[in-house]
MMTF fields as JSON, N, C-alpha, C and O atoms, coordinates in Angstrom:
{
  "mmtfVersion": "1.0.0",
  "mmtfProducer": "UNKNOWN",
  "numBonds": 427,
  "numAtoms": 428,
  "numGroups": 107,
  "numChains": 1,
  "numModels": 1,
  "chainsPerModel": [1],
  "groupsPerChain": [107],
  "chainIdList": ["A"],
  "bondAtomList": [4, 2, 8, 6, 12, 10, 16, 14, 20, 18, 24, 22, 28, 26, 32, 30, 36, 34, 40, 38, 44, 42, 48, 46, 52, 50, 56, 54, 60, 58, 64, 62, 68, 66, 72, 70, 76, 74, 80, 78, 84, 82, 88, 86, 92, 90, 96, 94, 100, 98, 104, 102, 108, 106, 112, 110, 116, 114, 120, 118, 124, 122, 128, 126, 132, 130, 136, 134, 140, 138, 144, 142, 148, 146, 152, 150, 156, 154, 160, 158, 164, 162, 168, 166, 172, 170, 176, 174, 180, 178, 184, 182, 188, 186, 192, 190, 196, 194, 200, 198, 204, 202, 208, 206, 212, 210, 216, 214, 220, 218, 224, 222, 228, 226, 232, 230, 236, 234, 240, 238, 244, 242, 248, 246, 252, 250, 256, 254, 260, 258, 264, 262, 268, 266, 272, 270, 276, 274, 280, 278, 284, 282, 288, 286, 292, 290, 296, 294, 300, 298, 304, 302, 308, 306, 312, 310, 316, 314, 320, 318, 324, 322, 328, 326, 332, 330, 336, 334, 340, 338, 344, 342, 348, 346, 352, 350, 356, 354, 360, 358, 364, 362, 368, 366, 372, 370, 376, 374, 380, 378, 384, 382, 388, 386, 392, 390, 396, 394, 400, 398, 404, 402, 408, 406, 412, 410, 416, 414, 420, 418, 424, 422],
  "bondOrderList": [1, 1, 1, 1, 1, 1, 1, 1, 1, 1, 1, 1, 1, 1, 1, 1, 1, 1, 1, 1, 1, 1, 1, 1, 1, 1, 1, 1, 1, 1, 1, 1, 1, 1, 1, 1, 1, 1, 1, 1, 1, 1, 1, 1, 1, 1, 1, 1, 1, 1, 1, 1, 1, 1, 1, 1, 1, 1, 1, 1, 1, 1, 1, 1, 1, 1, 1, 1, 1, 1, 1, 1, 1, 1, 1, 1, 1, 1, 1, 1, 1, 1, 1, 1, 1, 1, 1, 1, 1, 1, 1, 1, 1, 1, 1, 1, 1, 1, 1, 1, 1, 1, 1, 1, 1, 1],
  "groupList": [{"groupName": "UNK", "atomNameList": ["N", "CA", "C", "O"], "elementList": ["N", "C", "C", "O"], "formalChargeList": [0, 0, 0, 0], "bondAtomList": [1, 0, 2, 1, 3, 2], "bondOrderList": [1, 1, 2], "singleLetterCode": "X", "chemCompType": "L-PEPTIDE LINKING"}],
  "groupTypeList": [0, 0, 0, 0, 0, 0, 0, 0, 0, 0, 0, 0, 0, 0, 0, 0, 0, 0, 0, 0, 0, 0, 0, 0, 0, 0, 0, 0, 0, 0, 0, 0, 0, 0, 0, 0, 0, 0, 0, 0, 0, 0, 0, 0, 0, 0, 0, 0, 0, 0, 0, 0, 0, 0, 0, 0, 0, 0, 0, 0, 0, 0, 0, 0, 0, 0, 0, 0, 0, 0, 0, 0, 0, 0, 0, 0, 0, 0, 0, 0, 0, 0, 0, 0, 0, 0, 0, 0, 0, 0, 0, 0, 0, 0, 0, 0, 0, 0, 0, 0, 0, 0, 0, 0, 0, 0, 0],
  "groupIdList": [1, 2, 3, 4, 5, 6, 7, 8, 9, 10, 11, 12, 13, 14, 15, 16, 17, 18, 19, 20, 21, 22, 23, 24, 25, 26, 27, 28, 29, 30, 31, 32, 33, 34, 35, 36, 37, 38, 39, 40, 41, 42, 43, 44, 45, 46, 47, 48, 49, 50, 51, 52, 53, 54, 55, 56, 57, 58, 59, 60, 61, 62, 63, 64, 65, 66, 67, 68, 69, 70, 71, 72, 73, 74, 75, 76, 77, 78, 79, 80, 81, 82, 83, 84, 85, 86, 87, 88, 89, 90, 91, 92, 93, 94, 95, 96, 97, 98, 99, 100, 101, 102, 103, 104, 105, 106, 107],
  "secStructList": [7, 7, 7, 2, 2, 2, 2, 2, 2, 2, 2, 2, 2, 6, 6, 7, 7, 7, 3, 3, 7, 2, 2, 2, 2, 2, 2, 2, 2, 6, 7, 6, 6, 7, 7, 7, 7, 7, 7, 7, 7, 1, 3, 3, 6, 6, 6, 3, 3, 2, 2, 2, 2, 2, 6, 6, 3, 3, 3, 3, 3, 3, 6, 6, 3, 3, 3, 3, 3, 3, 7, 2, 2, 2, 2, 2, 2, 2, 2, 2, 2, 2, 7, 7, 2, 2, 2, 2, 2, 2, 2, 2, 2, 2, 2, 2, 2, 2, 2, 2, 2, 2, 1, 7, 7, 7, 7],
  "xCoordList": [63.034, 64.002, 65.093, 65.552, 65.492, 66.498, 67.884, 68.278, 68.606, 69.976, 70.904, 71.407, 71.119, 71.91, 73.328, 73.882, 73.903, 75.267, 75.365, 76.258, 74.461, 74.48, 74.169, 74.817, 73.184, 72.801, 73.935, 74.228, 74.571, 75.679, 76.857, 77.509, 77.126, 78.226, 77.937, 78.825, 76.701, 76.319, 76.444, 76.991, 75.941, 76.032, 77.49, 77.858, 78.312, 79.727, 80.449, 81.192, 80.228, 80.898, 80.463, 81.227, 79.238, 78.738, 79.197, 78.933, 79.884, 80.367, 79.287, 79.429, 78.217, 77.115, 77.483, 77.807, 77.432, 77.647, 76.312, 75.331, 76.267, 75.019, 75.302, 76.419, 74.25, 74.318, 73.219, 72.059, 73.58, 72.599, 71.918, 72.575, 70.596, 69.803, 68.778, 68.783, 67.923, 66.782, 67.148, 68.104, 66.367, 66.492, 67.842, 68.356, 68.417, 69.717, 70.784, 71.623, 70.75, 71.704, 71.486, 72.446, 70.224, 69.913, 70.468, 71.007, 70.338, 70.858, 72.375, 72.923, 73.047, 74.508, 74.934, 75.94, 74.168, 74.485, 74.14, 74.53, 73.412, 73.141, 71.698, 71.421, 70.772, 69.359, 68.884, 69.096, 68.254, 67.83, 66.554, 66.381, 65.667, 64.378, 64.322, 63.268, 65.397, 65.449, 64.798, 64.807, 64.237, 63.686, 64.819, 65.837, 64.633, 65.689, 65.194, 65.105, 64.874, 64.525, 65.681, 66.428, 65.823, 66.897, 66.271, 66.432, 65.511, 64.841, 65.826, 66.772, 65.642, 66.478, 65.745, 64.669, 66.338, 65.697, 66.647, 67.863, 66.096, 66.904, 67.198, 68.246, 66.264, 66.457, 65.512, 64.562, 65.787, 64.948, 64.468, 65.135, 63.293, 62.713, 63.662, 64.157, 63.91, 64.753, 66.24, 67.048, 66.609, 68.021, 68.511, 69.676, 67.623, 68.022, 68.583, 68.255, 69.429, 70.011, 71.405, 71.86, 72.059, 73.368, 74.382, 75.039, 74.513, 75.526, 75.279, 76.225, 74.013, 73.69, 73.967, 74.338, 73.79, 73.965, 75.413, 75.812, 76.184, 77.54, 78.404, 79.087, 78.408, 79.246, 78.833, 79.6, 77.632, 77.13, 77.175, 76.334, 78.158, 78.257, 79.529, 80.496, 79.486, 80.657, 80.8, 79.815, 82.013, 82.264, 82.428, 83.178, 81.712, 81.83, 82.154, 81.991, 82.604, 82.847, 81.785, 81.707, 80.972, 79.923, 79.985, 79.975, 80.048, 80.089, 81.249, 81.136, 82.363, 83.536, 83.472, 84.285, 82.511, 82.325, 82.327, 81.688, 83.037, 82.972, 81.657, 81.319, 80.925, 79.616, 79.559, 80.193, 78.798, 78.55, 77.187, 76.238, 77.098, 75.809, 75.744, 76.769, 74.523, 74.361, 74.908, 74.745, 75.564, 76.021, 74.801, 73.707, 74.993, 73.889, 73.104, 71.873, 73.779, 73.08, 72.187, 71.033, 72.724, 71.95, 70.8, 69.726, 71.024, 69.96, 68.782, 67.628, 69.066, 68.005, 67.28, 66.052, 68.021, 67.414, 66.464, 65.352, 66.894, 66.039, 64.838, 63.77, 65.008, 63.855, 62.84, 61.634, 63.319, 62.424, 61.702, 60.503, 62.402, 61.803, 60.767, 59.765, 60.999, 60.041, 58.717, 57.649, 58.787, 57.592, 56.643, 55.48, 57.089, 56.214, 56.153, 57.138, 55.005, 54.884, 55.996, 56.513, 56.362, 57.404, 58.763, 59.612, 58.961, 60.227, 60.366, 61.48, 59.246, 59.324, 59.889, 60.661, 59.512, 60.102, 61.59, 62.402, 61.935, 63.347, 64.157, 65.287, 63.591, 64.286, 64.607, 65.722, 63.625, 63.848, 64.983, 65.839, 64.99, 66.055, 67.405, 68.417, 67.432, 68.687, 69.239, 70.454, 68.368, 68.836, 69.433, 70.38, 68.885, 69.461, 70.841, 71.775, 70.958, 72.253, 73.261, 74.402, 72.851, 73.749, 74.197, 75.373, 73.267, 73.62, 74.607, 75.543, 74.401, 75.314, 76.71, 77.714, 76.771, 78.064, 78.795, 80.024, 78.055, 78.671, 79.141, 79.871, 78.74, 79.176, 80.643, 81.077, 81.406, 82.808, 82.88, 82.102, 83.808, 83.989, 84.818, 85.822, 84.4, 85.197, 86.539, 86.666, 87.534, 88.887, 89.173, 90.258],
  "yCoordList": [-54.95, -54.496, -53.704, -54.085, -52.618, -51.736, -52.377, -52.89, -52.344, -52.841, -51.671, -50.974, -51.472, -50.344, -50.363, -49.318, -51.534, -51.647, -51.083, -50.289, -51.486, -51.011, -49.523, -48.784, -49.083, -47.676, -46.767, -45.757, -47.117, -46.308, -46.302, -45.274, -47.436, -47.508, -46.637, -45.935, -46.683, -45.879, -44.392, -43.629, -43.983, -42.575, -42.138, -41.058, -42.976, -42.659, -42.558, -41.607, -43.534, -43.542, -42.367, -41.9, -41.891, -40.749, -39.416, -38.356, -39.474, -38.258, -37.46, -36.254, -38.129, -37.45, -37.235, -38.186, -35.985, -35.666, -35.826, -35.182, -36.677, -36.901, -37.205, -37.548, -37.068, -37.349, -38.342, -38.125, -39.422, -40.431, -39.962, -39.611, -39.963, -39.524, -40.609, -41.676, -40.341, -41.202, -42.565, -42.715, -43.556, -44.896, -45.546, -46.238, -45.335, -45.938, -45.332, -46.054, -44.014, -43.367, -43.851, -44.089, -43.995, -44.482, -45.883, -46.189, -46.727, -48.095, -48.095, -48.856, -47.257, -47.173, -46.723, -47.195, -45.816, -45.329, -46.341, -46.165, -47.397, -48.447, -48.62, -49.374, -47.958, -48.136, -49.467, -49.752, -50.265, -51.605, -51.58, -52.414, -50.643, -50.628, -49.586, -48.992, -49.358, -48.347, -48.863, -50.065, -47.954, -48.321, -48.283, -47.623, -48.977, -49.032, -48.468, -49.172, -47.182, -46.479, -45.553, -45.135, -45.241, -44.338, -43.336, -43.414, -42.343, -41.342, -40.314, -39.99, -39.765, -38.744, -37.407, -37.198, -36.514, -35.242, -34.086, -34.232, -32.949, -31.757, -31.047, -30.422, -31.151, -30.582, -31.29, -31.952, -31.142, -31.797, -30.787, -29.791, -31.07, -30.214, -30.152, -31.18, -28.961, -28.789, -28.919, -28.828, -29.13, -29.31, -28.508, -28.115, -28.262, -27.534, -28.46, -29.645, -27.9, -28.636, -29.164, -29.117, -29.658, -30.295, -29.407, -29.85, -28.162, -27.267, -27.0, -26.895, -26.891, -26.648, -27.872, -27.738, -29.058, -30.295, -30.797, -31.515, -30.42, -30.943, -30.868, -31.846, -29.762, -29.717, -30.725, -30.994, -31.273, -32.21, -33.652, -34.468, -33.963, -35.316, -36.022, -35.401, -37.318, -38.163, -39.038, -39.324, -39.456, -40.314, -41.741, -42.013, -42.644, -44.076, -44.807, -44.264, -46.013, -46.857, -47.945, -48.729, -47.995, -49.0, -49.608, -48.887, -50.923, -51.639, -51.179, -51.156, -50.814, -50.397, -48.973, -48.575, -48.202, -46.827, -45.899, -46.202, -44.773, -43.767, -43.002, -42.508, -42.914, -42.253, -41.268, -41.465, -40.211, -39.249, -39.548, -39.86, -39.45, -39.539, -38.531, -38.099, -38.161, -37.202, -37.78, -38.969, -36.936, -37.413, -37.624, -37.149, -38.314, -38.739, -37.562, -37.595, -36.529, -35.373, -34.686, -34.363, -34.469, -33.781, -34.648, -34.138, -35.957, -36.868, -36.781, -36.751, -36.741, -36.599, -35.268, -35.214, -34.213, -32.884, -32.854, -32.339, -33.402, -33.327, -34.253, -33.955, -35.373, -36.252, -35.559, -35.66, -34.867, -34.12, -33.023, -32.819, -32.327, -31.258, -31.807, -31.146, -33.01, -33.603, -33.891, -33.733, -34.312, -34.475, -35.578, -35.56, -36.526, -37.626, -38.656, -38.846, -39.333, -40.336, -41.388, -41.775, -41.848, -42.879, -42.35, -43.118, -41.038, -40.459, -40.423, -40.497, -40.309, -40.222, -41.499, -41.433, -42.658, -43.921, -43.956, -44.359, -43.53, -43.528, -42.578, -42.891, -41.421, -40.457, -41.065, -40.927, -41.74, -42.363, -43.378, -43.423, -44.178, -45.179, -44.52, -44.941, -43.503, -42.819, -42.102, -42.045, -41.557, -40.932, -41.966, -41.668, -43.169, -44.258, -44.637, -44.852, -44.717, -45.015, -43.931, -44.238, -42.669, -41.55, -41.617, -41.412, -41.903, -41.996, -43.131, -42.992, -44.244, -45.388, -45.018, -45.404, -44.281, -43.883, -42.885, -42.83, -42.095, -41.074, -41.619, -40.937, -42.814, -43.426, -43.814, -44.319, -43.579, -44.007, -45.53, -46.259, -45.968, -47.419, -47.981, -47.386, -49.139, -49.749, -50.206, -50.586, -50.162, -50.578, -51.963, -52.482],
  "zCoordList": [3.461, 4.439, 3.727, 2.651, 4.331, 3.743, 3.825, 4.873, 2.731, 2.689, 3.037, 2.156, 4.365, 4.834, 4.281, 3.937, 4.198, 3.7, 2.284, 1.989, 1.423, 0.039, -0.032, -0.774, 0.734, 0.705, 1.181, 0.541, 2.292, 2.801, 1.834, 1.651, 1.222, 0.26, -0.97, -1.454, -1.476, -2.642, -2.325, -3.121, -1.169, -0.779, -0.662, -1.123, -0.046, 0.137, -1.207, -1.45, -2.069, -3.368, -4.239, -5.084, -4.034, -4.797, -4.204, -4.772, -3.059, -2.441, -1.726, -1.521, -1.35, -0.667, 0.799, 1.51, 1.245, 2.651, 3.36, 2.989, 4.374, 5.087, 6.548, 6.934, 7.347, 8.775, 9.092, 8.745, 9.745, 10.132, 11.408, 12.387, 11.379, 12.526, 12.852, 12.239, 13.794, 14.067, 14.616, 15.378, 14.212, 14.754, 14.525, 15.405, 13.365, 13.077, 13.993, 14.533, 14.167, 15.081, 16.508, 17.241, 16.902, 18.252, 18.462, 19.526, 17.457, 17.565, 17.711, 18.509, 16.956, 17.043, 18.444, 18.974, 19.034, 20.382, 21.47, 22.624, 21.114, 22.089, 22.498, 23.431, 21.845, 22.163, 21.591, 20.412, 22.41, 21.99, 21.158, 20.268, 21.433, 20.745, 19.639, 19.411, 18.969, 17.923, 16.651, 16.382, 15.875, 14.577, 13.556, 13.765, 12.487, 11.475, 10.153, 9.147, 10.182, 8.968, 8.633, 9.518, 7.382, 6.967, 6.004, 4.786, 6.637, 5.8, 5.3, 6.018, 4.058, 3.46, 3.644, 3.084, 4.428, 4.749, 4.484, 4.608, 4.124, 3.924, 5.236, 5.396, 6.169, 7.497, 8.451, 8.031, 9.751, 10.744, 11.773, 12.055, 12.328, 13.36, 14.548, 15.012, 15.031, 16.204, 15.934, 16.858, 14.679, 14.391, 13.208, 13.156, 12.257, 11.061, 9.998, 9.943, 9.161, 8.047, 8.366, 9.508, 7.345, 7.467, 8.179, 9.121, 7.739, 8.32, 9.802, 10.582, 10.189, 11.594, 12.461, 13.627, 11.898, 12.662, 12.682, 13.598, 11.683, 11.527, 12.792, 13.097, 13.539, 14.746, 15.828, 16.752, 15.712, 16.721, 16.229, 16.605, 15.389, 14.844, 15.303, 15.744, 15.182, 15.393, 14.153, 13.473, 13.865, 12.708, 13.198, 14.135, 12.546, 12.839, 11.548, 10.455, 11.682, 10.508, 10.523, 11.469, 9.482, 9.36, 7.972, 6.975, 7.9, 6.624, 5.749, 4.523, 6.378, 5.626, 5.109, 4.274, 5.599, 5.137, 6.351, 7.358, 6.267, 7.331, 7.195, 6.12, 8.301, 8.316, 9.466, 10.503, 9.273, 10.347, 10.944, 10.226, 12.273, 12.922, 14.045, 14.572, 14.407, 15.493, 16.777, 17.049, 17.575, 18.88, 19.772, 19.467, 20.837, 21.696, 22.26, 22.26, 22.74, 23.312, 22.282, 22.564, 21.1, 20.045, 19.552, 19.234, 19.486, 19.07, 20.038, 19.611, 21.317, 22.318, 22.125, 22.197, 21.886, 21.688, 20.497, 20.606, 19.356, 18.166, 18.273, 17.739, 18.96, 19.185, 20.094, 19.871, 21.1, 21.988, 21.195, 21.384, 20.326, 19.522, 18.544, 18.27, 18.016, 17.079, 17.783, 17.191, 19.044, 19.866, 19.45, 19.852, 18.666, 18.26, 19.375, 20.088, 19.543, 20.609, 20.576, 21.624, 19.386, 19.315, 19.781, 20.233, 19.668, 20.1, 21.614, 22.133, 22.331, 23.79, 24.408, 25.364, 23.872, 24.348, 24.038, 24.871, 22.832, 22.439, 23.312, 23.685, 23.641, 24.489, 25.839, 26.341, 26.43, 27.739, 27.666, 28.55, 26.628, 26.49, 26.222, 26.781, 25.381, 25.086, 26.311, 26.496, 27.146, 28.38, 29.332, 30.06, 29.327, 30.127, 29.595, 30.366, 28.281, 27.649, 28.016, 28.361, 27.944, 28.267, 29.728, 30.027, 30.63, 32.051, 32.281, 33.068, 31.602, 31.732, 31.22, 31.818, 30.131, 29.568, 30.446, 30.43, 31.212, 32.049, 33.395, 34.115, 33.736, 35.005, 34.89, 33.855, 35.955, 35.936, 35.825, 36.441, 35.044, 34.87, 36.011, 36.403, 36.553, 37.634, 37.094, 35.929, 37.962, 37.545, 37.986, 37.726]
}
């Protein structure tokens, strides 16, 4: 099992600029059935590289480290572009999460 806490801390301490995508980003956004892999990629299908994705990120604090991850809309877009069977289930769940977030909250 991947030790995300240690990995994120090592990347941060080394000054590595990175964006969390995929299953870990989906889990942070609230997807229940997300995978927990943390692949290191130079670019992604439908998204490009770091500079192209940077405007579509949000900063979160995880394990005491500030991390960037794709925002929910962009995550759905790149998963759709990847077109893998496992992504289609994730897309459906992420769209449900997005719809729930867009609903006005009762007062």
